[in-house]
MDAnalysis code that builds the backbone (N, CA, C; Angstrom):
import MDAnalysis as mda
import numpy as np

u = mda.Universe.empty(531, n_residues=177, atom_resindex=np.repeat(np.arange(177), 3), trajectory=True)
u.add_TopologyAttr("name", ["N", "CA", "C"] * 177)
u.add_TopologyAttr("resid", np.arange(1, 178))
u.add_TopologyAttr("resname", ["MET", "ARG", "PRO", "VAL", "ARG", "PRO", "GLY", "GLY", "ALA", "GLY", "TRP", "PRO", "GLY", "ALA", "ALA", "LYS", "THR", "PRO", "ALA", "ASN", "TYR", "ALA", "ALA", "SER", "LEU", "LEU", "ALA", "ALA", "GLU", "GLU", "ALA", "LYS", "ALA", "ALA", "GLY", "PHE", "THR", "GLN", "VAL", "LEU", "TRP", "LEU", "ASP", "GLY", "THR", "GLU", "ARG", "THR", "CYS", "VAL", "GLU", "GLU", "VAL", "GLY", "THR", "MET", "ASN", "ILE", "PHE", "PHE", "ARG", "LEU", "GLY", "ASP", "GLU", "LEU", "LEU", "THR", "PRO", "PRO", "LEU", "ASP", "GLY", "THR", "ILE", "LEU", "PRO", "GLY", "ILE", "THR", "ARG", "ASP", "CYS", "VAL", "ILE", "ARG", "LEU", "ALA", "SER", "HIS", "TRP", "GLY", "ILE", "GLN", "VAL", "SER", "GLU", "GLN", "ARG", "ILE", "SER", "MET", "PRO", "GLU", "VAL", "MET", "GLY", "ALA", "HIS", "ALA", "ARG", "GLY", "ASP", "LEU", "LEU", "GLU", "VAL", "PHE", "GLY", "SER", "GLY", "THR", "ALA", "ALA", "VAL", "ILE", "ALA", "PRO", "VAL", "SER", "GLU", "LEU", "VAL", "PHE", "GLN", "GLY", "LYS", "SER", "LEU", "LEU", "ILE", "ALA", "GLN", "GLY", "ARG", "VAL", "GLY", "ASN", "TRP", "THR", "GLN", "ARG", "LEU", "PHE", "ASP", "THR", "LEU", "THR", "GLY", "ILE", "GLN", "TYR", "GLY", "LYS", "MET", "GLU", "ASP", "PRO", "PHE", "GLY", "TRP", "THR", "VAL", "PRO", "VAL", "SER", "ALA"])
u.atoms.positions = np.array([
    [-28.116, 139.053, 14.036],
    [-29.111, 139.794, 14.789],
    [-30.016, 140.542, 13.816],
    [-31.317, 140.521, 14.077],
    [-32.294, 141.198, 13.242],
    [-32.177, 142.714, 13.443],
    [-32.195, 143.498, 12.350],
    [-32.117, 144.955, 12.508],
    [-33.361, 145.487, 13.205],
    [-33.183, 146.564, 13.952],
    [-34.309, 147.191, 14.643],
    [-35.114, 147.967, 13.627],
    [-36.418, 147.697, 13.597],
    [-37.330, 148.384, 12.687],
    [-38.593, 148.731, 13.438],
    [-39.286, 149.761, 13.002],
    [-40.549, 150.091, 13.662],
    [-41.573, 148.997, 13.431],
    [-42.496, 148.851, 14.358],
    [-43.561, 147.897, 14.116],
    [-43.899, 147.018, 15.293],
    [-43.457, 147.336, 16.473],
    [-43.854, 146.563, 17.637],
    [-42.738, 145.694, 18.164],
    [-42.914, 145.234, 19.387],
    [-41.892, 144.420, 20.044],
    [-41.730, 143.077, 19.366],
    [-42.792, 142.534, 18.852],
    [-42.739, 141.241, 18.173],
    [-42.647, 141.418, 16.677],
    [-41.998, 142.452, 16.248],
    [-41.882, 142.869, 14.859],
    [-42.254, 141.754, 13.914],
    [-43.012, 142.012, 12.900],
    [-43.612, 143.311, 12.615],
    [-44.919, 143.524, 13.370],
    [-45.375, 144.759, 13.444],
    [-46.631, 145.085, 14.115],
    [-47.826, 144.478, 13.402],
    [-47.627, 144.091, 12.143],
    [-48.705, 143.487, 11.374],
    [-48.941, 142.032, 11.761],
    [-48.131, 141.519, 12.674],
    [-48.301, 140.140, 13.137],
    [-48.977, 140.153, 14.504],
    [-49.881, 139.225, 14.700],
    [-50.597, 139.142, 15.976],
    [-49.778, 138.257, 16.910],
    [-48.841, 138.887, 17.621],
    [-47.955, 138.150, 18.508],
    [-48.151, 138.606, 19.948],
    [-47.928, 137.717, 20.910],
    [-48.057, 138.111, 22.314],
    [-47.144, 139.279, 22.681],
    [-45.952, 139.346, 22.091],
    [-45.024, 140.431, 22.410],
    [-45.608, 141.793, 22.038],
    [-46.335, 141.863, 20.925],
    [-46.922, 143.144, 20.529],
    [-48.005, 143.582, 21.513],
    [-48.764, 142.631, 22.036],
    [-49.783, 142.977, 23.022],
    [-49.154, 143.285, 24.372],
    [-48.188, 142.494, 24.767],
    [-47.541, 142.692, 26.070],
    [-46.872, 144.052, 26.157],
    [-46.271, 144.483, 25.067],
    [-45.573, 145.767, 25.063],
    [-46.531, 146.941, 25.252],
    [-47.811, 146.732, 25.022],
    [-48.784, 147.823, 25.142],
    [-49.362, 147.957, 26.549],
    [-49.107, 146.992, 27.419],
    [-49.752, 146.975, 28.732],
    [-49.379, 148.154, 29.609],
    [-48.105, 148.539, 29.637],
    [-47.687, 149.666, 30.472],
    [-48.353, 150.954, 30.009],
    [-48.345, 151.198, 28.708],
    [-48.982, 152.407, 28.184],
    [-50.475, 152.422, 28.503],
    [-51.126, 151.276, 28.418],
    [-52.554, 151.189, 28.738],
    [-52.806, 151.508, 30.207],
    [-51.942, 151.007, 31.090],
    [-52.082, 151.302, 32.518],
    [-51.852, 152.785, 32.805],
    [-50.869, 153.366, 32.146],
    [-50.597, 154.797, 32.321],
    [-51.775, 155.641, 31.824],
    [-52.343, 155.249, 30.699],
    [-53.501, 155.965, 30.164],
    [-54.685, 155.858, 31.118],
    [-54.916, 154.672, 31.645],
    [-56.017, 154.459, 32.589],
    [-55.828, 155.316, 33.842],
    [-54.600, 155.363, 34.353],
    [-54.313, 156.171, 35.542],
    [-54.530, 157.659, 35.286],
    [-54.378, 158.070, 34.037],
    [-54.589, 159.476, 33.671],
    [-56.053, 159.768, 33.329],
    [-56.915, 158.737, 33.424],
    [-58.343, 158.947, 33.190],
    [-58.823, 158.627, 31.786],
    [-57.984, 157.996, 30.976],
    [-58.368, 157.647, 29.612],
    [-58.725, 156.170, 29.524],
    [-59.508, 155.806, 28.516],
    [-59.913, 154.412, 28.364],
    [-59.058, 153.653, 27.358],
    [-58.353, 154.361, 26.482],
    [-57.540, 153.712, 25.451],
    [-56.291, 154.529, 25.177],
    [-55.387, 153.924, 24.419],
    [-54.156, 154.573, 23.970],
    [-54.258, 154.769, 22.463],
    [-53.932, 155.965, 22.008],
    [-53.849, 156.241, 20.580],
    [-52.395, 156.024, 20.183],
    [-52.156, 155.012, 19.364],
    [-50.795, 154.661, 18.983],
    [-50.367, 155.450, 17.755],
    [-49.193, 156.072, 17.858],
    [-48.615, 156.812, 16.749],
    [-47.440, 156.015, 16.188],
    [-46.979, 156.406, 15.017],
    [-45.862, 155.692, 14.393],
    [-44.641, 155.721, 15.307],
    [-43.839, 154.672, 15.242],
    [-42.697, 154.522, 16.127],
    [-41.482, 155.338, 15.732],
    [-41.495, 155.937, 14.556],
    [-40.340, 156.690, 14.089],
    [-40.473, 158.179, 14.404],
    [-41.493, 158.815, 13.850],
    [-41.676, 160.260, 14.035],
    [-42.640, 160.590, 15.178],
    [-43.464, 159.618, 15.548],
    [-44.468, 159.789, 16.588],
    [-45.458, 160.924, 16.284],
    [-45.882, 160.978, 15.027],
    [-46.872, 161.978, 14.629],
    [-48.055, 161.373, 13.890],
    [-47.848, 160.246, 13.192],
    [-48.923, 159.666, 12.393],
    [-49.654, 158.582, 13.174],
    [-50.963, 158.632, 13.113],
    [-51.821, 157.692, 13.832],
    [-51.699, 156.310, 13.200],
    [-51.659, 155.283, 14.066],
    [-51.621, 153.914, 13.561],
    [-52.809, 153.097, 14.047],
    [-53.026, 153.035, 15.351],
    [-54.121, 152.239, 15.900],
    [-54.633, 152.897, 17.173],
    [-55.737, 152.380, 17.689],
    [-56.262, 152.825, 18.974],
    [-56.446, 151.573, 19.828],
    [-55.741, 151.517, 20.955],
    [-55.750, 150.298, 21.758],
    [-55.249, 149.155, 20.913],
    [-56.033, 148.096, 20.814],
    [-55.685, 146.961, 19.954],
    [-56.601, 146.912, 18.732],
    [-57.121, 148.090, 18.354],
    [-58.057, 148.167, 17.229],
    [-57.490, 149.012, 16.098],
    [-57.997, 148.781, 14.903],
    [-57.730, 149.669, 13.783],
    [-58.552, 150.934, 14.006],
    [-58.118, 152.048, 13.428],
    [-58.801, 153.315, 13.659],
    [-59.252, 153.935, 12.343],
    [-60.382, 154.627, 12.403],
    [-60.967, 155.314, 11.256],
    [-61.335, 156.738, 11.641],
    [-61.186, 157.650, 10.693],
    [-61.558, 159.047, 10.871],
    [-62.515, 159.437, 9.754],
    [-63.607, 160.072, 10.123],
    [-64.505, 160.628, 9.107],
    [-64.177, 162.112, 8.995],
    [-63.622, 162.476, 7.851],
    [-63.337, 163.876, 7.557],
    [-64.284, 164.288, 6.439],
    [-65.290, 165.070, 6.783],
    [-66.298, 165.435, 5.794],
    [-67.021, 164.207, 5.305],
    [-66.991, 163.985, 3.994],
    [-67.663, 162.829, 3.395],
    [-66.690, 161.715, 3.034],
    [-65.529, 161.703, 3.673],
    [-64.516, 160.689, 3.389],
    [-64.148, 159.938, 4.665],
    [-63.890, 158.645, 4.525],
    [-63.455, 157.815, 5.638],
    [-61.981, 157.484, 5.431],
    [-61.160, 157.834, 6.420],
    [-59.713, 157.616, 6.330],
    [-59.271, 156.597, 7.356],
    [-58.298, 155.782, 6.981],
    [-57.683, 154.832, 7.899],
    [-56.229, 154.689, 7.500],
    [-55.340, 154.471, 8.458],
    [-53.932, 154.305, 8.108],
    [-53.715, 153.092, 7.204],
    [-52.708, 153.163, 6.321],
    [-52.434, 152.053, 5.409],
    [-51.758, 150.896, 6.135],
    [-51.877, 149.731, 5.562],
    [-51.205, 148.542, 6.086],
    [-49.782, 148.551, 5.530],
    [-48.869, 149.076, 6.330],
    [-47.493, 149.232, 5.860],
    [-46.504, 148.376, 6.652],
    [-47.012, 147.367, 7.342],
    [-46.149, 146.487, 8.092],
    [-46.141, 146.742, 9.583],
    [-46.739, 147.841, 10.019],
    [-46.779, 148.141, 11.448],
    [-48.180, 148.024, 12.031],
    [-49.160, 147.808, 11.175],
    [-50.555, 147.763, 11.601],
    [-51.142, 146.397, 11.264],
    [-51.869, 145.832, 12.232],
    [-52.509, 144.541, 12.019],
    [-53.630, 144.673, 10.984],
    [-53.609, 143.835, 9.941],
    [-54.667, 143.889, 8.931],
    [-55.931, 143.199, 9.444],
    [-56.727, 143.906, 10.226],
    [-57.893, 143.329, 10.865],
    [-58.995, 142.957, 9.900],
    [-59.663, 141.854, 10.205],
    [-60.793, 141.414, 9.395],
    [-61.941, 142.421, 9.512],
    [-62.176, 142.935, 10.719],
    [-63.241, 143.925, 10.888],
    [-62.899, 145.196, 10.122],
    [-61.627, 145.572, 10.106],
    [-61.166, 146.732, 9.323],
    [-61.549, 146.535, 7.862],
    [-61.252, 145.354, 7.323],
    [-61.581, 145.060, 5.936],
    [-63.092, 145.132, 5.707],
    [-63.868, 144.625, 6.659],
    [-65.332, 144.670, 6.530],
    [-65.835, 146.113, 6.512],
    [-65.269, 146.965, 7.354],
    [-65.660, 148.384, 7.375],
    [-65.366, 149.024, 6.032],
    [-64.181, 148.775, 5.504],
    [-63.799, 149.354, 4.212],
    [-64.740, 148.874, 3.113],
    [-65.037, 147.585, 3.104],
    [-65.922, 147.035, 2.065],
    [-67.347, 147.567, 2.198],
    [-67.864, 147.619, 3.429],
    [-69.225, 148.134, 3.631],
    [-69.327, 149.595, 3.229],
    [-68.409, 150.414, 3.725],
    [-68.448, 151.848, 3.416],
    [-68.346, 152.073, 1.908],
    [-67.452, 151.362, 1.245],
    [-67.320, 151.487, -0.208],
    [-68.600, 151.050, -0.911],
    [-69.211, 149.976, -0.418],
    [-70.479, 149.463, -0.965],
    [-71.577, 150.523, -0.861],
    [-71.524, 151.336, 0.190],
    [-72.514, 152.401, 0.396],
    [-72.183, 153.673, -0.387],
    [-71.079, 153.660, -1.119],
    [-70.701, 154.838, -1.896],
    [-69.854, 155.844, -1.141],
    [-69.383, 155.469, 0.025],
    [-68.521, 156.349, 0.809],
    [-67.097, 156.214, 0.284],
    [-66.432, 157.345, 0.088],
    [-65.034, 157.318, -0.336],
    [-64.172, 156.907, 0.846],
    [-63.407, 155.842, 0.686],
    [-62.513, 155.339, 1.720],
    [-61.084, 155.492, 1.234],
    [-60.241, 156.098, 2.062],
    [-58.834, 156.274, 1.715],
    [-57.959, 155.655, 2.785],
    [-56.985, 154.886, 2.339],
    [-55.978, 154.338, 3.239],
    [-54.742, 155.216, 3.063],
    [-54.467, 156.033, 4.075],
    [-53.345, 156.966, 3.979],
    [-52.827, 157.318, 5.360],
    [-51.583, 157.767, 5.406],
    [-51.004, 158.225, 6.666],
    [-51.778, 159.464, 7.124],
    [-52.049, 159.510, 8.417],
    [-52.819, 160.605, 9.003],
    [-52.031, 161.125, 10.194],
    [-51.563, 162.356, 10.104],
    [-50.775, 162.905, 11.209],
    [-51.693, 163.573, 12.225],
    [-51.230, 163.629, 13.452],
    [-52.019, 164.307, 14.482],
    [-52.184, 165.797, 14.180],
    [-51.189, 166.501, 13.631],
    [-51.460, 167.884, 13.218],
    [-52.591, 167.984, 12.190],
    [-52.684, 167.002, 11.271],
    [-53.793, 166.986, 10.311],
    [-55.129, 166.765, 11.020],
    [-55.148, 165.838, 11.977],
    [-56.370, 165.562, 12.739],
    [-56.792, 166.816, 13.496],
    [-55.836, 167.465, 14.139],
    [-56.139, 168.672, 14.912],
    [-56.635, 169.799, 14.005],
    [-56.035, 169.938, 12.831],
    [-56.492, 170.949, 11.878],
    [-57.897, 170.670, 11.387],
    [-58.187, 169.397, 11.085],
    [-59.531, 169.026, 10.636],
    [-60.549, 169.304, 11.732],
    [-60.183, 169.036, 12.979],
    [-61.078, 169.323, 14.102],
    [-61.332, 170.819, 14.203],
    [-60.294, 171.630, 14.087],
    [-60.424, 173.092, 14.187],
    [-61.321, 173.647, 13.080],
    [-61.265, 173.042, 11.892],
    [-62.099, 173.480, 10.761],
    [-63.524, 172.947, 10.830],
    [-63.780, 171.995, 11.734],
    [-65.098, 171.371, 11.815],
    [-65.269, 170.218, 10.848],
    [-64.173, 169.747, 10.258],
    [-64.236, 168.648, 9.297],
    [-64.122, 167.264, 9.929],
    [-63.640, 167.183, 11.173],
    [-63.491, 165.895, 11.858],
    [-64.841, 165.545, 12.483],
    [-65.603, 164.700, 11.793],
    [-66.979, 164.425, 12.196],
    [-67.125, 163.189, 13.069],
    [-66.275, 162.167, 12.840],
    [-66.373, 160.932, 13.607],
    [-65.003, 160.273, 13.681],
    [-64.790, 159.524, 14.754],
    [-63.599, 158.683, 14.913],
    [-64.080, 157.402, 15.581],
    [-63.615, 156.257, 15.078],
    [-63.974, 154.993, 15.726],
    [-62.881, 153.960, 15.499],
    [-62.858, 152.994, 16.401],
    [-61.964, 151.854, 16.264],
    [-62.771, 150.665, 15.787],
    [-62.090, 149.730, 15.124],
    [-62.752, 148.491, 14.700],
    [-61.895, 147.309, 15.130],
    [-62.567, 146.273, 15.609],
    [-61.857, 145.075, 16.040],
    [-62.811, 143.935, 16.304],
    [-62.261, 142.768, 16.462],
    [-63.062, 141.563, 16.635],
    [-63.996, 141.654, 17.836],
    [-63.474, 142.023, 18.989],
    [-64.283, 142.032, 20.213],
    [-65.247, 143.210, 20.257],
    [-64.776, 144.382, 19.890],
    [-65.599, 145.589, 19.995],
    [-66.491, 145.798, 18.779],
    [-66.170, 145.205, 17.671],
    [-66.789, 145.424, 16.366],
    [-66.493, 146.861, 15.947],
    [-67.282, 147.816, 16.426],
    [-67.054, 149.237, 16.169],
    [-67.147, 149.955, 17.510],
    [-66.112, 150.704, 17.861],
    [-66.081, 151.421, 19.140],
    [-65.884, 152.911, 18.871],
    [-66.901, 153.726, 19.168],
    [-66.776, 155.164, 18.922],
    [-65.723, 155.801, 19.823],
    [-65.048, 156.800, 19.288],
    [-64.087, 157.602, 20.049],
    [-64.734, 158.965, 20.248],
    [-64.939, 159.347, 21.497],
    [-65.614, 160.621, 21.764],
    [-64.645, 161.760, 22.038],
    [-63.390, 161.427, 22.340],
    [-62.413, 162.473, 22.633],
    [-61.011, 161.962, 22.335],
    [-60.200, 162.840, 21.781],
    [-58.775, 162.574, 21.600],
    [-58.013, 163.637, 22.373],
    [-56.941, 163.243, 23.033],
    [-56.081, 164.204, 23.718],
    [-54.678, 164.016, 23.164],
    [-54.125, 165.114, 22.665],
    [-52.782, 165.079, 22.083],
    [-52.021, 166.308, 22.543],
    [-50.867, 166.066, 23.135],
    [-50.005, 167.146, 23.633],
    [-50.787, 168.120, 24.512],
    [-51.636, 167.540, 25.375],
    [-52.390, 168.344, 26.329],
    [-53.628, 169.019, 25.775],
    [-53.900, 168.865, 24.491],
    [-55.077, 169.481, 23.877],
    [-56.157, 168.429, 23.678],
    [-57.358, 168.752, 24.116],
    [-58.493, 167.841, 24.008],
    [-59.312, 168.165, 22.770],
    [-59.654, 167.126, 22.010],
    [-60.521, 167.279, 20.850],
    [-61.791, 166.481, 21.103],
    [-62.886, 167.158, 21.343],
    [-64.169, 166.492, 21.532],
    [-64.706, 166.127, 20.151],
    [-65.034, 164.867, 19.960],
    [-65.498, 164.372, 18.661],
    [-67.016, 164.258, 18.679],
    [-67.671, 164.830, 17.680],
    [-69.125, 164.726, 17.504],
    [-69.882, 165.076, 18.785],
    [-69.380, 166.081, 19.491],
    [-70.001, 166.533, 20.743],
    [-70.148, 165.387, 21.746],
    [-69.245, 164.406, 21.646],
    [-69.270, 163.272, 22.566],
    [-70.309, 162.218, 22.234],
    [-70.959, 162.352, 21.100],
    [-72.010, 161.405, 20.706],
    [-71.496, 160.420, 19.658],
    [-72.215, 159.335, 19.492],
    [-71.889, 158.356, 18.453],
    [-72.337, 158.927, 17.115],
    [-71.429, 158.923, 16.143],
    [-71.737, 159.473, 14.833],
    [-72.615, 158.551, 14.001],
    [-73.222, 159.118, 12.963],
    [-74.136, 158.368, 12.096],
    [-73.455, 157.190, 11.402],
    [-72.263, 157.427, 10.824],
    [-71.573, 156.341, 10.126],
    [-71.140, 155.276, 11.120],
    [-70.654, 155.702, 12.276],
    [-70.212, 154.761, 13.303],
    [-71.358, 153.844, 13.708],
    [-72.519, 154.422, 13.980],
    [-73.681, 153.631, 14.391],
    [-74.157, 152.725, 13.276],
    [-74.198, 153.247, 12.049],
    [-74.664, 152.440, 10.908],
    [-73.732, 151.251, 10.670],
    [-72.431, 151.471, 10.766],
    [-71.476, 150.375, 10.586],
    [-71.641, 149.319, 11.673],
    [-71.781, 149.770, 12.921],
    [-71.983, 148.823, 14.022],
    [-73.262, 148.023, 13.815],
    [-74.366, 148.721, 13.542],
    [-75.656, 148.049, 13.357],
    [-75.612, 147.046, 12.204],
    [-74.982, 147.435, 11.102],
    [-74.935, 146.563, 9.932],
    [-74.038, 145.351, 10.176],
    [-72.845, 145.584, 10.714],
    [-71.940, 144.457, 10.971],
    [-72.537, 143.462, 11.957],
    [-73.095, 143.949, 13.055],
    [-73.685, 143.023, 14.021],
    [-74.963, 142.395, 13.462],
    [-75.704, 143.142, 12.656],
    [-76.894, 142.583, 12.013],
    [-76.543, 141.433, 11.091],
    [-75.470, 141.587, 10.319],
    [-75.005, 140.506, 9.442],
    [-74.491, 139.337, 10.281],
    [-73.719, 139.641, 11.332],
    [-73.172, 138.581, 12.188],
    [-74.259, 137.712, 12.799],
    [-75.349, 138.343, 13.226],
    [-76.421, 137.606, 13.890],
    [-77.513, 137.133, 12.935],
    [-77.304, 137.328, 11.643],
    [-78.257, 136.842, 10.648],
    [-79.544, 137.645, 10.590],
    [-79.537, 138.862, 11.133],
    [-80.729, 139.704, 11.129],
    [-80.776, 140.626, 9.920],
    [-79.646, 140.724, 9.205],
    [-79.578, 141.564, 8.013],
    [-78.978, 140.744, 6.879],
    [-79.303, 141.150, 5.667],
    [-78.769, 140.482, 4.486],
    [-77.247, 140.637, 4.442],
    [-76.579, 139.580, 4.021],
    [-75.128, 139.576, 3.866],
    [-74.798, 139.661, 2.380],
    [-74.555, 140.868, 1.850],
    [-74.306, 141.009, 0.419],
    [-72.917, 140.538, -0.017],
    [-72.064, 140.153, 0.928],
    [-70.683, 139.807, 0.608],
    [-70.359, 138.322, 0.751],
    [-71.281, 137.529, 1.260],
    [-71.008, 136.117, 1.479],
    [-70.079, 135.868, 2.655],
    [-70.122, 136.739, 3.647],
    [-69.271, 136.606, 4.830],
    [-69.756, 135.510, 5.760],
    [-71.066, 135.253, 5.769],
    [-71.614, 134.280, 6.713],
    [-71.909, 132.962, 5.993],
    [-71.781, 131.895, 6.738],
    [-72.026, 130.559, 6.193],
    [-72.886, 129.814, 7.198],
    [-74.020, 129.253, 6.764],
    [-74.847, 128.477, 7.682],
    [-74.094, 127.245, 8.181],
    [-74.222, 126.980, 9.458],
    [-73.584, 125.817, 10.063],
    [-74.673, 125.000, 10.739],
    [-74.671, 123.714, 10.474],
    [-75.668, 122.867, 11.133],
    [-74.965, 121.958, 12.132],
    [-75.708, 121.565, 13.134],
    [-75.133, 120.713, 14.191],
    [-75.042, 119.282, 13.776],
])
């Protein structure tokens, strides 16, 4: 028998398996019934460190730094996540892959350092997060507006995808019929 380890029902969480998605359905329904649009997933052991939002990777802008949880076997290594990291780094933005606890997020919000939060994924590309609720406390992000980095990342990624912007990374390949 395989030992029980954190990382999703279809262990590991870094694998895109139907079991990992199926296990999230009840929580998503409960969140929807409570008036939320997504679930903020925390680590399965301590339940304090942020891992993902819905089925997307998550990013936090704290001051002039972009933070995202590390790929430690419980988080899907998304292609869009990688594109965000590469684009932001290309623009000179400091990107850190590190564990981020909800107490840290709440402290950054209280200090005014939590400027933007967004998810990244194949379908959504970049999805802004306007509010986080943790232990009954609501954190309004960027006054409920889309942040500058969030919008720039969305515009650039979709611009590259649709061939309207230069692709400095060689991500796109012309295809002929």
